[in-house]
All heavy atoms as a GROMACS GRO file, in nm:
protein
  594
    1MET      N    1  -1.005  -0.342  -1.562
    1MET     CA    2  -0.874  -0.405  -1.543
    1MET      C    3  -0.877  -0.460  -1.400
    1MET      O    4  -0.930  -0.406  -1.307
    1MET     CB    5  -0.779  -0.300  -1.556
    1MET     CG    6  -0.635  -0.344  -1.525
    1MET     SD    7  -0.510  -0.220  -1.529
    1MET     CE    8  -0.472  -0.227  -1.709
    2GLN      N    9  -0.810  -0.576  -1.391
    2GLN     CA   10  -0.802  -0.637  -1.256
    2GLN      C   11  -0.652  -0.663  -1.229
    2GLN      O   12  -0.569  -0.673  -1.306
    2GLN     CB   13  -0.867  -0.777  -1.252
    2GLN     CG   14  -1.013  -0.758  -1.262
    2GLN     CD   15  -1.089  -0.886  -1.244
    2GLN    OE1   16  -1.030  -0.989  -1.265
    2GLN    NE2   17  -1.212  -0.886  -1.223
    3ALA      N   18  -0.618  -0.663  -1.095
    3ALA     CA   19  -0.476  -0.687  -1.048
    3ALA      C   20  -0.480  -0.775  -0.928
    3ALA      O   21  -0.594  -0.792  -0.861
    3ALA     CB   22  -0.419  -0.560  -1.011
    4LYS      N   23  -0.371  -0.840  -0.896
    4LYS     CA   24  -0.356  -0.923  -0.774
    4LYS      C   25  -0.353  -0.821  -0.657
    4LYS      O   26  -0.279  -0.728  -0.656
    4LYS     CB   27  -0.246  -1.010  -0.777
    4LYS     CG   28  -0.241  -1.109  -0.892
    4LYS     CD   29  -0.338  -1.215  -0.865
    4LYS     CE   30  -0.333  -1.321  -0.985
    4LYS     NZ   31  -0.432  -1.415  -0.980
    5LEU      N   32  -0.424  -0.862  -0.548
    5LEU     CA   33  -0.420  -0.777  -0.433
    5LEU      C   34  -0.290  -0.788  -0.352
    5LEU      O   35  -0.238  -0.897  -0.334
    5LEU     CB   36  -0.538  -0.812  -0.334
    5LEU     CG   37  -0.570  -0.724  -0.215
    5LEU    CD1   38  -0.583  -0.579  -0.261
    5LEU    CD2   39  -0.684  -0.772  -0.137
    6ALA      N   40  -0.233  -0.676  -0.313
    6ALA     CA   41  -0.105  -0.676  -0.241
    6ALA      C   42  -0.126  -0.688  -0.094
    6ALA      O   43  -0.100  -0.590  -0.015
    6ALA     CB   44  -0.029  -0.544  -0.278
    7SER      N   45  -0.155  -0.809  -0.053
    7SER     CA   46  -0.174  -0.833   0.099
    7SER      C   47  -0.145  -0.983   0.115
    7SER      O   48  -0.208  -1.062   0.053
    7SER     CB   49  -0.307  -0.791   0.149
    7SER     OG   50  -0.331  -0.842   0.273
    8PRO      N   51  -0.056  -1.019   0.208
    8PRO     CA   52  -0.039  -1.158   0.233
    8PRO      C   53  -0.169  -1.233   0.276
    8PRO      O   54  -0.180  -1.350   0.240
    8PRO     CB   55   0.068  -1.168   0.346
    8PRO     CG   56   0.123  -1.028   0.346
    8PRO     CD   57   0.025  -0.934   0.298
    9LYS      N   58  -0.257  -1.164   0.341
    9LYS     CA   59  -0.380  -1.230   0.389
    9LYS      C   60  -0.478  -1.258   0.265
    9LYS      O   61  -0.556  -1.346   0.277
    9LYS     CB   62  -0.452  -1.150   0.487
    9LYS     CG   63  -0.383  -1.122   0.617
    9LYS     CD   64  -0.457  -1.036   0.709
    9LYS     CE   65  -0.373  -1.006   0.833
    9LYS     NZ   66  -0.433  -0.917   0.923
   10THR      N   67  -0.460  -1.188   0.158
   10THR     CA   68  -0.552  -1.203   0.051
   10THR      C   69  -0.473  -1.232  -0.083
   10THR      O   70  -0.523  -1.204  -0.196
   10THR     CB   71  -0.639  -1.080   0.022
   10THR    OG1   72  -0.556  -0.968   0.022
   10THR    CG2   73  -0.732  -1.063   0.146
   11ALA      N   74  -0.354  -1.284  -0.072
   11ALA     CA   75  -0.271  -1.311  -0.192
   11ALA      C   76  -0.342  -1.394  -0.289
   11ALA      O   77  -0.416  -1.490  -0.259
   11ALA     CB   78  -0.142  -1.378  -0.147
   12GLY      N   79  -0.329  -1.355  -0.405
   12GLY     CA   80  -0.390  -1.432  -0.524
   12GLY      C   81  -0.534  -1.384  -0.563
   12GLY      O   82  -0.583  -1.412  -0.665
   13GLN      N   83  -0.592  -1.300  -0.473
   13GLN     CA   84  -0.726  -1.244  -0.516
   13GLN      C   85  -0.703  -1.135  -0.613
   13GLN      O   86  -0.598  -1.069  -0.615
   13GLN     CB   87  -0.792  -1.184  -0.389
   13GLN     CG   88  -0.842  -1.292  -0.293
   13GLN     CD   89  -0.921  -1.223  -0.172
   13GLN    OE1   90  -0.927  -1.107  -0.163
   13GLN    NE2   91  -0.967  -1.313  -0.088
   14THR      N   92  -0.804  -1.121  -0.694
   14THR     CA   93  -0.795  -1.006  -0.792
   14THR      C   94  -0.891  -0.905  -0.747
   14THR      O   95  -0.992  -0.919  -0.685
   14THR     CB   96  -0.835  -1.054  -0.931
   14THR    OG1   97  -0.958  -1.108  -0.928
   14THR    CG2   98  -0.730  -1.158  -0.987
   15ILE      N   99  -0.862  -0.774  -0.784
   15ILE     CA  100  -0.942  -0.658  -0.749
   15ILE      C  101  -0.959  -0.580  -0.884
   15ILE      O  102  -0.866  -0.576  -0.960
   15ILE     CB  103  -0.887  -0.573  -0.643
   15ILE    CG1  104  -0.749  -0.520  -0.675
   15ILE    CG2  105  -0.879  -0.656  -0.507
   15ILE    CD1  106  -0.702  -0.414  -0.570
   16THR      N  107  -1.060  -0.495  -0.884
   16THR     CA  108  -1.079  -0.416  -1.005
   16THR      C  109  -1.010  -0.272  -0.978
   16THR      O  110  -0.970  -0.252  -0.865
   16THR     CB  111  -1.231  -0.383  -1.021
   16THR    OG1  112  -1.283  -0.307  -0.906
   16THR    CG2  113  -1.309  -0.512  -1.038
   17SER      N  114  -0.998  -0.194  -1.073
   17SER     CA  115  -0.942  -0.062  -1.059
   17SER      C  116  -1.021   0.024  -0.960
   17SER      O  117  -0.965   0.097  -0.888
   17SER     CB  118  -0.920   0.003  -1.193
   17SER     OG  119  -1.046   0.011  -1.259
   18ASP      N  120  -1.156   0.007  -0.964
   18ASP     CA  121  -1.243   0.075  -0.870
   18ASP      C  122  -1.206   0.030  -0.721
   18ASP      O  123  -1.200   0.119  -0.632
   18ASP     CB  124  -1.388   0.049  -0.896
   18ASP     CG  125  -1.429   0.127  -1.022
   18ASP    OD1  126  -1.367   0.221  -1.061
   18ASP    OD2  127  -1.529   0.076  -1.080
   19ASP      N  128  -1.178  -0.101  -0.706
   19ASP     CA  129  -1.153  -0.153  -0.573
   19ASP      C  130  -1.012  -0.098  -0.530
   19ASP      O  131  -0.994  -0.056  -0.411
   19ASP     CB  132  -1.143  -0.300  -0.562
   19ASP     CG  133  -1.280  -0.370  -0.591
   19ASP    OD1  134  -1.386  -0.303  -0.557
   19ASP    OD2  135  -1.281  -0.485  -0.636
   20ALA      N  136  -0.918  -0.084  -0.617
   20ALA     CA  137  -0.785  -0.037  -0.589
   20ALA      C  138  -0.797   0.109  -0.548
   20ALA      O  139  -0.733   0.149  -0.444
   20ALA     CB  140  -0.696  -0.055  -0.708
   21LEU      N  141  -0.875   0.186  -0.619
   21LEU     CA  142  -0.885   0.330  -0.587
   21LEU      C  143  -0.954   0.341  -0.448
   21LEU      O  144  -0.918   0.429  -0.366
   21LEU     CB  145  -0.969   0.401  -0.687
   21LEU     CG  146  -0.995   0.546  -0.673
   21LEU    CD1  147  -0.860   0.625  -0.665
   21LEU    CD2  148  -1.082   0.604  -0.779
   22LYS      N  149  -1.053   0.260  -0.423
   22LYS     CA  150  -1.112   0.265  -0.292
   22LYS      C  151  -1.016   0.236  -0.174
   22LYS      O  152  -1.018   0.303  -0.075
   22LYS     CB  153  -1.230   0.166  -0.286
   22LYS     CG  154  -1.302   0.152  -0.151
   22LYS     CD  155  -1.410   0.051  -0.149
   22LYS     CE  156  -1.478   0.042  -0.013
   22LYS     NZ  157  -1.548  -0.076   0.013
   23LEU      N  158  -0.929   0.131  -0.192
   23LEU     CA  159  -0.826   0.107  -0.096
   23LEU      C  160  -0.731   0.220  -0.076
   23LEU      O  161  -0.700   0.256   0.043
   23LEU     CB  162  -0.748  -0.016  -0.138
   23LEU     CG  163  -0.811  -0.154  -0.131
   23LEU    CD1  164  -0.734  -0.262  -0.198
   23LEU    CD2  165  -0.851  -0.186   0.016
   24LEU      N  166  -0.693   0.290  -0.181
   24LEU     CA  167  -0.605   0.401  -0.166
   24LEU      C  168  -0.674   0.514  -0.100
   24LEU      O  169  -0.607   0.581  -0.012
   24LEU     CB  170  -0.561   0.448  -0.306
   24LEU     CG  171  -0.465   0.341  -0.376
   24LEU    CD1  172  -0.428   0.395  -0.517
   24LEU    CD2  173  -0.332   0.321  -0.294
   25LYS      N  174  -0.793   0.544  -0.122
   25LYS     CA  175  -0.876   0.647  -0.063
   25LYS      C  176  -0.887   0.618   0.086
   25LYS      O  177  -0.883   0.711   0.168
   25LYS     CB  178  -1.010   0.672  -0.132
   25LYS     CG  179  -1.003   0.743  -0.260
   25LYS     CD  180  -1.142   0.762  -0.325
   25LYS     CE  181  -1.134   0.836  -0.444
   25LYS     NZ  182  -1.264   0.862  -0.506
   26GLU      N  183  -0.927   0.496   0.120
   26GLU     CA  184  -0.936   0.464   0.262
   26GLU      C  185  -0.801   0.476   0.330
   26GLU      O  186  -0.805   0.534   0.444
   26GLU     CB  187  -0.982   0.314   0.266
   26GLU     CG  188  -1.126   0.288   0.224
   26GLU     CD  189  -1.160   0.148   0.220
   26GLU    OE1  190  -1.073   0.054   0.233
   26GLU    OE2  191  -1.276   0.113   0.196
   27GLY      N  192  -0.694   0.438   0.278
   27GLY     CA  193  -0.564   0.457   0.335
   27GLY      C  194  -0.532   0.612   0.347
   27GLY      O  195  -0.474   0.648   0.453
   28ASN      N  196  -0.562   0.691   0.251
   28ASN     CA  197  -0.538   0.829   0.258
   28ASN      C  198  -0.621   0.892   0.370
   28ASN      O  199  -0.570   0.973   0.439
   28ASN     CB  200  -0.563   0.897   0.122
   28ASN     CG  201  -0.527   1.043   0.120
   28ASN    OD1  202  -0.610   1.130   0.114
   28ASN    ND2  203  -0.396   1.070   0.143
   29ALA      N  204  -0.738   0.849   0.387
   29ALA     CA  205  -0.829   0.899   0.497
   29ALA      C  206  -0.760   0.872   0.630
   29ALA      O  207  -0.762   0.949   0.721
   29ALA     CB  208  -0.967   0.845   0.490
   30ARG      N  209  -0.708   0.747   0.643
   30ARG     CA  210  -0.642   0.712   0.770
   30ARG      C  211  -0.520   0.802   0.793
   30ARG      O  212  -0.493   0.853   0.907
   30ARG     CB  213  -0.602   0.566   0.775
   30ARG     CG  214  -0.709   0.467   0.785
   30ARG     CD  215  -0.666   0.328   0.810
   30ARG     NE  216  -0.584   0.266   0.712
   30ARG     CZ  217  -0.624   0.213   0.599
   30ARG    NH1  218  -0.757   0.197   0.575
   30ARG    NH2  219  -0.551   0.166   0.506
   31PHE      N  220  -0.442   0.828   0.685
   31PHE     CA  221  -0.325   0.920   0.689
   31PHE      C  222  -0.367   1.057   0.744
   31PHE      O  223  -0.303   1.113   0.829
   31PHE     CB  224  -0.257   0.924   0.555
   31PHE     CG  225  -0.143   1.022   0.546
   31PHE    CD1  226  -0.023   0.986   0.599
   31PHE    CD2  227  -0.157   1.142   0.480
   31PHE    CE1  228   0.084   1.080   0.600
   31PHE    CE2  229  -0.051   1.242   0.484
   31PHE     CZ  230   0.064   1.204   0.535
   32ILE      N  231  -0.473   1.112   0.677
   32ILE     CA  232  -0.522   1.244   0.714
   32ILE      C  233  -0.566   1.248   0.861
   32ILE      O  234  -0.532   1.341   0.939
   32ILE     CB  235  -0.626   1.288   0.625
   32ILE    CG1  236  -0.573   1.314   0.483
   32ILE    CG2  237  -0.702   1.414   0.673
   32ILE    CD1  238  -0.676   1.330   0.378
   33GLU      N  239  -0.629   1.144   0.906
   33GLU     CA  240  -0.682   1.136   1.044
   33GLU      C  241  -0.575   1.094   1.145
   33GLU      O  242  -0.599   1.083   1.266
   33GLU     CB  243  -0.801   1.042   1.056
   33GLU     CG  244  -0.916   1.092   0.969
   33GLU     CD  245  -1.025   0.989   0.955
   33GLU    OE1  246  -1.019   0.880   1.019
   33GLU    OE2  247  -1.128   1.021   0.883
   34MET      N  248  -0.451   1.058   1.093
   34MET     CA  249  -0.345   1.019   1.182
   34MET      C  250  -0.377   0.885   1.246
   34MET      O  251  -0.346   0.862   1.367
   34MET     CB  252  -0.296   1.118   1.282
   34MET     CG  253  -0.250   1.254   1.219
   34MET     SD  254  -0.096   1.235   1.126
   34MET     CE  255   0.014   1.201   1.247
   35LYS      N  256  -0.453   0.804   1.189
   35LYS     CA  257  -0.490   0.666   1.234
   35LYS      C  258  -0.433   0.556   1.149
   35LYS      O  259  -0.504   0.464   1.100
   35LYS     CB  260  -0.646   0.657   1.238
   35LYS     CG  261  -0.709   0.756   1.341
   35LYS     CD  262  -0.855   0.740   1.340
   35LYS     CE  263  -0.918   0.841   1.434
   35LYS     NZ  264  -1.064   0.832   1.435
   36LEU      N  265  -0.311   0.560   1.127
   36LEU     CA  266  -0.236   0.466   1.038
   36LEU      C  267  -0.232   0.326   1.088
   36LEU      O  268  -0.207   0.303   1.214
   36LEU     CB  269  -0.091   0.516   1.005
   36LEU     CG  270  -0.081   0.656   0.949
   36LEU    CD1  271   0.067   0.695   0.943
   36LEU    CD2  272  -0.146   0.655   0.811
   37ARG      N  273  -0.248   0.231   0.999
   37ARG     CA  274  -0.232   0.086   1.036
   37ARG      C  275  -0.082   0.049   1.024
   37ARG      O  276  -0.045  -0.046   1.082
   37ARG     CB  277  -0.315  -0.003   0.937
   37ARG     CG  278  -0.464   0.014   0.958
   37ARG     CD  279  -0.538  -0.077   0.865
   37ARG     NE  280  -0.670  -0.056   0.880
   37ARG     CZ  281  -0.770  -0.107   0.788
   37ARG    NH1  282  -0.720  -0.180   0.689
   37ARG    NH2  283  -0.893  -0.078   0.796
   38HIS      N  284  -0.013   0.121   0.940
   38HIS     CA  285   0.129   0.088   0.917
   38HIS      C  286   0.219   0.213   0.945
   38HIS      O  287   0.276   0.276   0.858
   38HIS     CB  288   0.146   0.050   0.766
   38HIS     CG  289   0.053  -0.056   0.723
   38HIS    ND1  290   0.075  -0.189   0.757
   38HIS    CD2  291  -0.055  -0.045   0.656
   38HIS    CE1  292  -0.019  -0.255   0.707
   38HIS    NE2  293  -0.107  -0.182   0.643
   39PRO      N  294   0.224   0.258   1.080
   39PRO     CA  295   0.289   0.384   1.106
   39PRO      C  296   0.439   0.372   1.101
   39PRO      O  297   0.509   0.481   1.073
   39PRO     CB  298   0.246   0.411   1.252
   39PRO     CG  299   0.207   0.275   1.303
   39PRO     CD  300   0.152   0.200   1.190
   40ASP      N  301   0.498   0.252   1.116
   40ASP     CA  302   0.651   0.247   1.112
   40ASP      C  303   0.686   0.132   1.031
   40ASP      O  304   0.631   0.022   1.039
   40ASP     CB  305   0.690   0.225   1.257
   40ASP     CG  306   0.656   0.337   1.350
   40ASP    OD1  307   0.686   0.454   1.318
   40ASP    OD2  308   0.606   0.300   1.459
   41GLU      N  309   0.778   0.157   0.935
   41GLU     CA  310   0.840   0.058   0.850
   41GLU      C  311   0.957   0.004   0.928
   41GLU      O  312   1.048   0.081   0.955
   41GLU     CB  313   0.873   0.117   0.716
   41GLU     CG  314   0.938   0.017   0.620
   41GLU     CD  315   0.842  -0.088   0.573
   41GLU    OE1  316   0.727  -0.073   0.568
   41GLU    OE2  317   0.889  -0.202   0.541
   42THR      N  318   0.962  -0.117   0.965
   42THR     CA  319   1.067  -0.176   1.043
   42THR      C  320   1.156  -0.264   0.961
   42THR      O  321   1.124  -0.308   0.855
   42THR     CB  322   1.013  -0.250   1.171
   42THR    OG1  323   0.946  -0.373   1.109
   42THR    CG2  324   0.925  -0.173   1.248
   43ILE      N  325   1.275  -0.294   1.015
   43ILE     CA  326   1.367  -0.386   0.945
   43ILE      C  327   1.293  -0.527   0.930
   43ILE      O  328   1.311  -0.590   0.829
   43ILE     CB  329   1.494  -0.402   1.023
   43ILE    CG1  330   1.578  -0.270   1.018
   43ILE    CG2  331   1.570  -0.526   0.980
   43ILE    CD1  332   1.695  -0.270   1.108
   44LYS      N  333   1.219  -0.565   1.027
   44LYS     CA  334   1.143  -0.693   1.022
   44LYS      C  335   1.052  -0.696   0.900
   44LYS      O  336   1.036  -0.794   0.820
   44LYS     CB  337   1.075  -0.725   1.154
   44LYS     CG  338   1.000  -0.857   1.145
   44LYS     CD  339   0.932  -0.886   1.282
   44LYS     CE  340   0.850  -1.016   1.272
   44LYS     NZ  341   0.778  -1.057   1.385
   45GLN      N  342   0.980  -0.580   0.881
   45GLN     CA  343   0.879  -0.570   0.776
   45GLN      C  344   0.960  -0.580   0.642
   45GLN      O  345   0.898  -0.636   0.543
   45GLN     CB  346   0.798  -0.442   0.785
   45GLN     CG  347   0.696  -0.442   0.899
   45GLN     CD  348   0.633  -0.312   0.913
   45GLN    OE1  349   0.697  -0.212   0.917
   45GLN    NE2  350   0.501  -0.307   0.928
   46ARG      N  351   1.069  -0.514   0.632
   46ARG     CA  352   1.139  -0.514   0.507
   46ARG      C  353   1.199  -0.657   0.476
   46ARG      O  354   1.204  -0.699   0.362
   46ARG     CB  355   1.258  -0.412   0.513
   46ARG     CG  356   1.210  -0.270   0.498
   46ARG     CD  357   1.320  -0.170   0.478
   46ARG     NE  358   1.420  -0.166   0.588
   46ARG     CZ  359   1.412  -0.087   0.690
   46ARG    NH1  360   1.307  -0.010   0.707
   46ARG    NH2  361   1.500  -0.086   0.788
   47GLU      N  362   1.243  -0.726   0.578
   47GLU     CA  363   1.289  -0.867   0.566
   47GLU      C  364   1.172  -0.964   0.521
   47GLU      O  365   1.189  -1.035   0.429
   47GLU     CB  366   1.343  -0.917   0.695
   47GLU     CG  367   1.481  -0.857   0.730
   47GLU     CD  368   1.531  -0.896   0.871
   47GLU    OE1  369   1.449  -0.960   0.952
   47GLU    OE2  370   1.648  -0.869   0.892
   48GLU      N  371   1.052  -0.940   0.577
   48GLU     CA  372   0.939  -1.018   0.537
   48GLU      C  373   0.904  -0.988   0.390
   48GLU      O  374   0.868  -1.078   0.318
   48GLU     CB  375   0.820  -0.994   0.625
   48GLU     CG  376   0.830  -1.047   0.758
   48GLU     CD  377   0.717  -1.013   0.860
   48GLU    OE1  378   0.619  -0.948   0.809
   48GLU    OE2  379   0.729  -1.046   0.971
   49THR      N  380   0.908  -0.866   0.350
   49THR     CA  381   0.884  -0.828   0.214
   49THR      C  382   0.986  -0.892   0.113
   49THR      O  383   0.951  -0.947   0.012
   49THR     CB  384   0.880  -0.675   0.194
   49THR    OG1  385   0.784  -0.628   0.271
   49THR    CG2  386   0.860  -0.641   0.042
   50ALA      N  387   1.108  -0.900   0.155
   50ALA     CA  388   1.219  -0.958   0.078
   50ALA      C  389   1.191  -1.111   0.062
   50ALA      O  390   1.213  -1.166  -0.052
   50ALA     CB  391   1.354  -0.932   0.135
   51LEU      N  392   1.147  -1.170   0.172
   51LEU     CA  393   1.122  -1.318   0.167
   51LEU      C  394   0.992  -1.350   0.095
   51LEU      O  395   0.989  -1.446   0.018
   51LEU     CB  396   1.115  -1.373   0.310
   51LEU     CG  397   1.250  -1.376   0.386
   51LEU    CD1  398   1.221  -1.413   0.526
   51LEU    CD2  399   1.348  -1.469   0.322
   52ASN      N  400   0.883  -1.276   0.115
   52ASN     CA  401   0.750  -1.307   0.067
   52ASN      C  402   0.717  -1.239  -0.073
   52ASN      O  403   0.621  -1.272  -0.137
   52ASN     CB  404   0.648  -1.275   0.162
   52ASN     CG  405   0.663  -1.348   0.300
   52ASN    OD1  406   0.697  -1.467   0.290
   52ASN    ND2  407   0.638  -1.291   0.408
   53GLY      N  408   0.815  -1.138  -0.106
   53GLY     CA  409   0.780  -1.069  -0.234
   53GLY      C  410   0.676  -0.958  -0.213
   53GLY      O  411   0.616  -0.941  -0.109
   54GLN      N  412   0.643  -0.893  -0.320
   54GLN     CA  413   0.547  -0.789  -0.319
   54GLN      C  414   0.445  -0.819  -0.423
   54GLN      O  415   0.462  -0.886  -0.518
   54GLN     CB  416   0.611  -0.653  -0.364
   54GLN     CG  417   0.717  -0.603  -0.278
   54GLN     CD  418   0.792  -0.474  -0.321
   54GLN    OE1  419   0.764  -0.434  -0.436
   54GLN    NE2  420   0.868  -0.416  -0.243
   55ARG      N  421   0.322  -0.776  -0.398
   55ARG     CA  422   0.203  -0.792  -0.491
   55ARG      C  423   0.143  -0.653  -0.503
   55ARG      O  424   0.028  -0.636  -0.453
   55ARG     CB  425   0.114  -0.898  -0.433
   55ARG     CG  426   0.175  -1.041  -0.443
   55ARG     CD  427   0.089  -1.149  -0.382
   55ARG     NE  428   0.087  -1.136  -0.227
   55ARG     CZ  429   0.192  -1.176  -0.149
   55ARG    NH1  430   0.304  -1.209  -0.205
   55ARG    NH2  431   0.179  -1.173  -0.020
   56PRO      N  432   0.200  -0.565  -0.566
   56PRO     CA  433   0.136  -0.432  -0.592
   56PRO      C  434   0.010  -0.438  -0.668
   56PRO      O  435  -0.013  -0.514  -0.759
   56PRO     CB  436   0.240  -0.349  -0.663
   56PRO     CG  437   0.328  -0.453  -0.737
   56PRO     CD  438   0.322  -0.578  -0.651
   57PHE      N  439  -0.082  -0.346  -0.636
   57PHE     CA  440  -0.207  -0.337  -0.704
   57PHE      C  441  -0.225  -0.206  -0.772
   57PHE      O  442  -0.326  -0.177  -0.842
   57PHE     CB  443  -0.327  -0.372  -0.615
   57PHE     CG  444  -0.344  -0.269  -0.504
   57PHE    CD1  445  -0.435  -0.160  -0.521
   57PHE    CD2  446  -0.279  -0.280  -0.378
   57PHE    CE1  447  -0.445  -0.071  -0.421
   57PHE    CE2  448  -0.305  -0.184  -0.279
   57PHE     CZ  449  -0.381  -0.079  -0.298
   58ALA      N  450  -0.134  -0.112  -0.750
   58ALA     CA  451  -0.151   0.019  -0.811
   58ALA      C  452  -0.006   0.078  -0.835
   58ALA      O  453   0.088   0.043  -0.779
   58ALA     CB  454  -0.221   0.112  -0.718
   59ALA      N  455   0.000   0.167  -0.936
   59ALA     CA  456   0.120   0.246  -0.961
   59ALA      C  457   0.086   0.390  -0.937
   59ALA      O  458  -0.016   0.435  -0.988
   59ALA     CB  459   0.165   0.223  -1.111
   60VAL      N  460   0.170   0.462  -0.869
   60VAL     CA  461   0.145   0.597  -0.830
   60VAL      C  462   0.260   0.688  -0.885
   60VAL      O  463   0.374   0.660  -0.848
   60VAL     CB  464   0.121   0.619  -0.686
   60VAL    CG1  465   0.096   0.763  -0.648
   60VAL    CG2  466   0.012   0.536  -0.636
   61LEU      N  467   0.233   0.782  -0.962
   61LEU     CA  468   0.340   0.881  -1.005
   61LEU      C  469   0.352   0.986  -0.906
   61LEU      O  470   0.256   1.054  -0.866
   61LEU     CB  471   0.304   0.936  -1.149
   61LEU     CG  472   0.397   1.032  -1.208
   61LEU    CD1  473   0.530   0.967  -1.225
   61LEU    CD2  474   0.344   1.087  -1.327
   62ALA      N  475   0.470   1.002  -0.853
   62ALA     CA  476   0.490   1.100  -0.746
   62ALA      C  477   0.620   1.180  -0.769
   62ALA      O  478   0.701   1.135  -0.842
   62ALA     CB  479   0.497   1.036  -0.601
   63CYS      N  480   0.634   1.285  -0.701
   63CYS     CA  481   0.757   1.367  -0.711
   63CYS      C  482   0.872   1.302  -0.648
   63CYS      O  483   0.859   1.244  -0.537
   63CYS     CB  484   0.733   1.504  -0.649
   63CYS     SG  485   0.866   1.620  -0.661
   64SER      N  486   0.985   1.299  -0.714
   64SER     CA  487   1.104   1.228  -0.660
   64SER      C  488   1.162   1.291  -0.527
   64SER      O  489   1.224   1.220  -0.455
   64SER     CB  490   1.212   1.216  -0.770
   64SER     OG  491   1.253   1.345  -0.795
   65ASP      N  492   1.134   1.416  -0.504
   65ASP     CA  493   1.188   1.473  -0.383
   65ASP      C  494   1.066   1.494  -0.278
   65ASP      O  495   1.081   1.580  -0.196
   65ASP     CB  496   1.260   1.608  -0.413
   65ASP     CG  497   1.168   1.717  -0.454
   65ASP    OD1  498   1.048   1.696  -0.492
   65ASP    OD2  499   1.206   1.838  -0.457
   66SER      N  500   0.969   1.414  -0.298
   66SER     CA  501   0.858   1.425  -0.191
   66SER      C  502   0.910   1.396  -0.059
   66SER      O  503   0.991   1.313  -0.034
   66SER     CB  504   0.755   1.317  -0.233
   66SER     OG  505   0.649   1.320  -0.139
   67ARG      N  506   0.849   1.473   0.036
   67ARG     CA  507   0.894   1.459   0.174
   67ARG      C  508   0.811   1.356   0.247
   67ARG      O  509   0.857   1.312   0.361
   67ARG     CB  510   0.886   1.595   0.248
   67ARG     CG  511   0.999   1.685   0.208
   67ARG     CD  512   0.969   1.833   0.216
   67ARG     NE  513   1.074   1.910   0.170
   67ARG     CZ  514   1.097   1.939   0.039
   67ARG    NH1  515   1.033   1.884  -0.049
   67ARG    NH2  516   1.190   2.030   0.008
   68VAL      N  517   0.712   1.298   0.189
   68VAL     CA  518   0.634   1.191   0.245
   68VAL      C  519   0.616   1.083   0.138
   68VAL      O  520   0.572   1.107   0.027
   68VAL     CB  521   0.488   1.238   0.282
   68VAL    CG1  522   0.415   1.123   0.347
   68VAL    CG2  523   0.500   1.355   0.371
   69PRO      N  524   0.664   0.964   0.169
   69PRO     CA  525   0.660   0.857   0.064
   69PRO      C  526   0.511   0.815   0.042
   69PRO      O  527   0.421   0.823   0.128
   69PRO     CB  528   0.740   0.731   0.135
   69PRO     CG  529   0.750   0.774   0.270
   69PRO     CD  530   0.722   0.920   0.289
   70VAL      N  531   0.489   0.767  -0.082
   70VAL     CA  532   0.355   0.732  -0.129
   70VAL      C  533   0.288   0.629  -0.035
   70VAL      O  534   0.176   0.635  -0.007
   70VAL     CB  535   0.354   0.683  -0.266
   70VAL    CG1  536   0.223   0.630  -0.313
   70VAL    CG2  537   0.405   0.796  -0.370
   71GLU      N  538   0.376   0.531   0.002
   71GLU     CA  539   0.316   0.421   0.092
   71GLU      C  540   0.267   0.477   0.224
   71GLU      O  541   0.171   0.424   0.287
   71GLU     CB  542   0.414   0.302   0.114
   71GLU     CG  543   0.550   0.349   0.175
   71GLU     CD  544   0.649   0.389   0.079
   71GLU    OE1  545   0.618   0.416  -0.036
   71GLU    OE2  546   0.776   0.392   0.119
   72ALA      N  547   0.324   0.589   0.274
   72ALA     CA  548   0.267   0.649   0.395
   72ALA      C  549   0.148   0.724   0.366
   72ALA      O  550   0.048   0.713   0.445
   72ALA     CB  551   0.377   0.746   0.455
   73ILE      N  552   0.140   0.797   0.261
   73ILE     CA  553   0.019   0.881   0.230
   73ILE      C  554  -0.104   0.794   0.203
   73ILE      O  555  -0.217   0.832   0.243
   73ILE     CB  556   0.043   0.963   0.097
   73ILE    CG1  557   0.145   1.066   0.127
   73ILE    CG2  558  -0.084   1.023   0.045
   73ILE    CD1  559   0.196   1.144   0.003
   74PHE      N  560  -0.088   0.667   0.153
   74PHE     CA  561  -0.190   0.578   0.131
   74PHE      C  562  -0.199   0.467   0.234
   74PHE      O  563  -0.274   0.374   0.223
   74PHE     CB  564  -0.194   0.523  -0.013
   74PHE     CG  565  -0.202   0.625  -0.114
   74PHE    CD1  566  -0.107   0.665  -0.199
   74PHE    CD2  567  -0.327   0.689  -0.132
   74PHE    CE1  568  -0.127   0.761  -0.290
   74PHE    CE2  569  -0.357   0.781  -0.224
   74PHE     CZ  570  -0.253   0.821  -0.308
   75ASP      N  571  -0.115   0.467   0.339
   75ASP     CA  572  -0.115   0.373   0.455
   75ASP      C  573  -0.114   0.226   0.403
   75ASP      O  574  -0.200   0.147   0.436
   75ASP     CB  575  -0.233   0.397   0.547
   75ASP     CG  576  -0.223   0.323   0.672
   75ASP    OD1  577  -0.112   0.305   0.720
   75ASP    OD2  578  -0.329   0.292   0.741
   76ARG      N  579  -0.024   0.208   0.304
   76ARG     CA  580  -0.004   0.068   0.253
   76ARG      C  581   0.136   0.030   0.274
   76ARG      O  582   0.232   0.108   0.265
   76ARG     CB  583  -0.024   0.057   0.098
   76ARG     CG  584  -0.162   0.112   0.058
   76ARG     CD  585  -0.277   0.034   0.116
   76ARG     NE  586  -0.269  -0.103   0.062
   76ARG     CZ  587  -0.363  -0.199   0.092
   76ARG    NH1  588  -0.466  -0.167   0.167
   76ARG    NH2  589  -0.344  -0.322   0.046
   77ALA      N  590   0.158  -0.082   0.328
   77ALA     CA  591   0.299  -0.144   0.358
   77ALA      C  592   0.331  -0.252   0.268
   77ALA      O  593   0.256  -0.302   0.195
   77ALA     CB  594   0.303  -0.192   0.499
   0.00000   0.00000   0.00000
C-alpha cells in the first residue's frame, strides 16, 4: 500500500507502509530521547495547516483520554 507523504517539502510523493512505519519509529525515538523536531504546536503552525491542508500518511488508533497526543509521541506536525 502507498500513501502521499505528509510534508510540505515532499508533497505529492508516495511512500510505502514500511516507509510510514519507519518514519513513525524515527519520530518515536526522538520523542523518547527528548530531541523533538516539533516540540511546540503554535498558532502559526495551525494557521499554515489550515491554509495548506494536511497530507496524512498513517492512521493511529489511540485512547481518547491519552495525556500525550499521538503527533507528539511520533514527533510529526
